[in-house]
C-alpha positions in Angstrom: 105.1 80.1 60.1 103.0 80.5 57.0 101.7 83.8 55.8 98.2 84.6 57.0 95.7 86.7 55.1 93.7 88.2 58.0 91.3 89.8 55.5 89.9 86.4 54.7 88.8 85.7 58.3 85.2 86.4 59.0 84.3 88.1 62.2 81.8 86.4 64.6 80.1 87.6 67.7 80.2 85.2 70.7 81.2 86.3 74.2 81.8 84.1 77.2 82.6 85.1 80.8 85.3 83.3 82.6 83.0 81.2 84.7 81.2 79.9 81.6 84.4 79.3 79.9 85.8 77.2 82.7 82.6 75.2 82.9 82.7 74.7 79.1 86.3 73.4 79.4 85.3 71.2 82.4 87.9 72.8 84.7 87.8 73.6 88.4 90.2 75.2 90.8 92.2 72.5 92.6 95.1 73.7 94.6 97.2 70.7 95.5 100.2 70.2 97.8 103.2 68.4 96.3 102.2 65.2 98.1 98.6 65.4 96.7 99.9 66.0 93.2 102.2 63.0 93.5 99.3 60.9 94.6 97.1 61.9 91.6 99.9 61.2 89.2 100.5 57.8 90.9 96.8 56.9 90.3 97.3 57.6 86.6 100.4 55.5 85.9 102.0 54.3 89.1 105.4 55.1 90.4 107.0 55.1 86.9 104.7 58.0 85.9 105.6 59.9 89.1 109.3 59.4 88.4 108.9 60.5 84.8 107.1 63.7 86.0 109.8 64.7 88.5 112.7 63.8 86.2 111.3 65.9 83.4 110.4 68.7 85.8 114.0 68.7 87.1 115.6 68.5 83.6 113.2 71.1 82.2 115.6 74.0 83.0 118.8 72.2 83.9 119.0 70.4 80.5 116.7 72.6 78.4 114.0 69.9 78.0 111.1 72.3 78.2 109.5 70.9 75.0 109.6 67.4 76.4 108.2 68.4 79.8 105.2 70.3 78.3 104.5 67.5 75.8 104.3 65.2 78.9 102.0 67.5 80.7 99.7 67.5 77.7 99.0 63.7 77.9 95.3 63.1 78.4 95.2 62.6 82.1 98.1 64.8 83.0 96.6 67.7 81.1 93.5 67.7 83.3 95.6 67.7 86.5 97.8 70.5 85.2 95.0 72.7 84.1 93.0 72.3 87.3 96.1 73.1 89.3 96.5 76.4 87.5 92.9 77.6 87.3 93.4 80.3 89.8 96.4 81.6 87.8 94.3 81.6 84.7 91.4 83.5 86.3 93.6 86.1 87.8 95.8 86.9 84.8 93.4 86.2 82.0 90.6 88.4 83.3 93.1 91.3 83.7 94.8 90.8 80.3 91.5 90.3 78.5 90.4 93.8 79.5 93.4 95.2 77.6 92.6 93.6 74.3 89.6 95.7 73.3 89.0 96.8 69.7 90.3 95.3 66.5 93.9 94.1 67.1 96.5 91.7 65.7 97.8 89.8 68.7 100.7 87.4 69.3 100.5 85.1 72.3 104.0 83.6 73.0 104.2 80.4 74.9 100.5 79.7 74.4 100.7 76.1 75.6 97.3 74.4 75.0 95.6 77.6 74.1 93.4 77.8 77.2 93.9 81.6 77.6 94.4 82.3 73.9 91.0 80.9 73.0 89.4 82.8 75.8 90.8 86.0 74.3 89.7 85.0 70.8 86.1 84.3 72.0 85.8 87.6 73.8 87.6 89.7 71.2 86.0 88.6 68.0 87.3 91.6 65.9 90.9 90.8 66.8 93.1 88.2 65.0 95.3 86.2 67.3 98.3 84.0 66.7 99.5 81.5 69.4 103.0 80.0 69.2 104.7 77.4 71.3 107.7 75.0 71.0 105.8 71.9 72.1 103.6 70.1 69.5 101.3 68.2 71.9 99.9 71.3 73.6 99.4 72.9 70.2 97.4 69.9 69.0 95.1 70.4 72.0 94.8 74.1 71.3 93.7 73.4 67.7 91.1 71.0 68.9 89.8 73.5 71.5 89.7 76.2 68.8 87.6 73.9 66.5 85.3 73.0 69.3 84.7 76.6 70.2 84.3 77.5 66.5 87.0 80.2 66.8 87.8 81.6 63.3 90.1 84.4 64.5 92.9 82.4 66.1 95.8 80.4 64.6 98.3 78.2 66.3 101.9 77.4 65.2 104.9 75.5 66.5 107.6 78.0 66.5 110.7 79.1 68.5 110.7 82.9 67.8 114.3 83.1 69.2 115.6 80.9 66.4 113.3 81.8 63.5 112.2 85.3 62.7 108.5 86.2 62.6 107.5 88.4 59.7 104.3 89.8 60.9 103.7 93.0 62.9 101.5 93.0 66.0 99.4 95.5 68.0 99.8 93.5 71.2 102.3 90.8 72.2 101.5 88.7 75.3 104.1 86.8 77.4 102.0 85.2 80.1 104.0 83.3 82.6 106.8 82.4 80.1 109.9 84.3 81.2 110.9 81.4 83.5 111.0 79.2 80.4 113.8 81.3 78.9 117.4 81.1 80.0 118.9 84.2 81.5 120.9 85.1 78.4 117.6 85.3 76.5 115.3 86.9 79.1 117.5 90.0 79.3 117.4 90.5 75.6 113.8 89.6 75.0 112.4 93.1 74.5 115.0 93.8 71.8 113.9 90.6 70.0 110.2 91.6 70.1 110.2 95.3 69.7 110.7 95.1 65.9 107.5 93.0 65.8 105.4 95.7 67.4 103.5 98.3 65.5 104.0 101.9 66.7 102.1 102.4 69.9 101.8 98.7 70.3 101.7 97.0 73.7 103.7 94.2 75.3 101.8 92.6 78.2 104.0 90.4 80.4 103.0 88.5 83.5 105.7 87.3 85.8 105.4 84.4 88.2 106.9 84.8 91.7 110.2 83.2 90.5 110.2 85.5 87.5 109.8 88.5 89.8 112.8 87.5 91.8 115.1 87.2 88.8 113.7 89.4 86.0 111.5 92.2 87.4 114.3 94.7 87.9 115.8 94.2 84.4 112.3 94.1 82.8 111.5 97.6 84.2 114.9 99.3 84.1 116.0 98.4 80.6 112.9 99.8 79.1 114.2 103.3 77.9 117.1 101.7 76.0 114.7 99.3 74.3 112.4 102.1 73.1 109.6 101.0 75.4 107.8 102.8 78.2 105.8 101.2 81.1 102.3 102.5 81.2 100.8 100.2 83.8 101.7 97.5 86.3 99.7 95.4 88.7 100.2 92.8 91.4 97.8 89.8 91.2 97.2 86.9 93.5 99.1 83.7 92.7 98.3 80.4 94.5 100.5 77.3 94.0 101.0 74.2 96.1 98.9 75.6 99.0 101.0 78.8 99.1 99.7 82.3 98.4 102.2 84.4 96.6 102.1 87.4 94.2 102.5 87.6 90.4 103.2 90.7 88.5 101.8 92.1 85.3 103.7 94.8 83.3 102.3 96.7 80.3 104.9 98.3 78.0 104.2 100.6 75.0 106.4 101.1 72.0 107.4 104.7 71.5 
């Protein structure tokens, strides 16, 4: 990741509420059952596309093909299905997280995907500088296009696996929004020790956990904090709808001592 001179970025003033933003991105809430999702994918590319989707979804975690899966989901028609499917998750977590990004901050968004939330934060926090990173190149290409379209000058996107290559910047806020399930157990438990050196004193780590993340990682996330030099200052349960089921997601805010 190249060095960035934040001082050269000009601030701009442009705010957009979440309804305006979704309309601007031509997205709508569309909660599908597995069967309805399969039917939509079939209309795009027939049974071969359906088979590709489920093969990649299954191999995503079993064979560590996360990058391949998210590149597939970023194909033109698949991207629209995927984003409509997760609109309710976006609304529930992005609105809450956005309220915590007030002021002039340097922010790292890990696992930013196609930048949907990252750009929303950039638009509504014009005095902050935001870096989004992801391991999949296709979603990042979409993120850069969205950034240009929205004339965001305070956000940058990079392809990077922070677990393999160090990040040299320090941040006031680090966001991990629905990404713990993308990390294998041997990394998830050590994640805070990887990221704490990147945080400025008093900096925040905002993490949202999916229902599956809560099952496997909530305990360790909350109970390893003192040894990592982090304290929890806030937590919240937010609604989570997926495949016609209503569940709960969890947001934790940690502060560096």
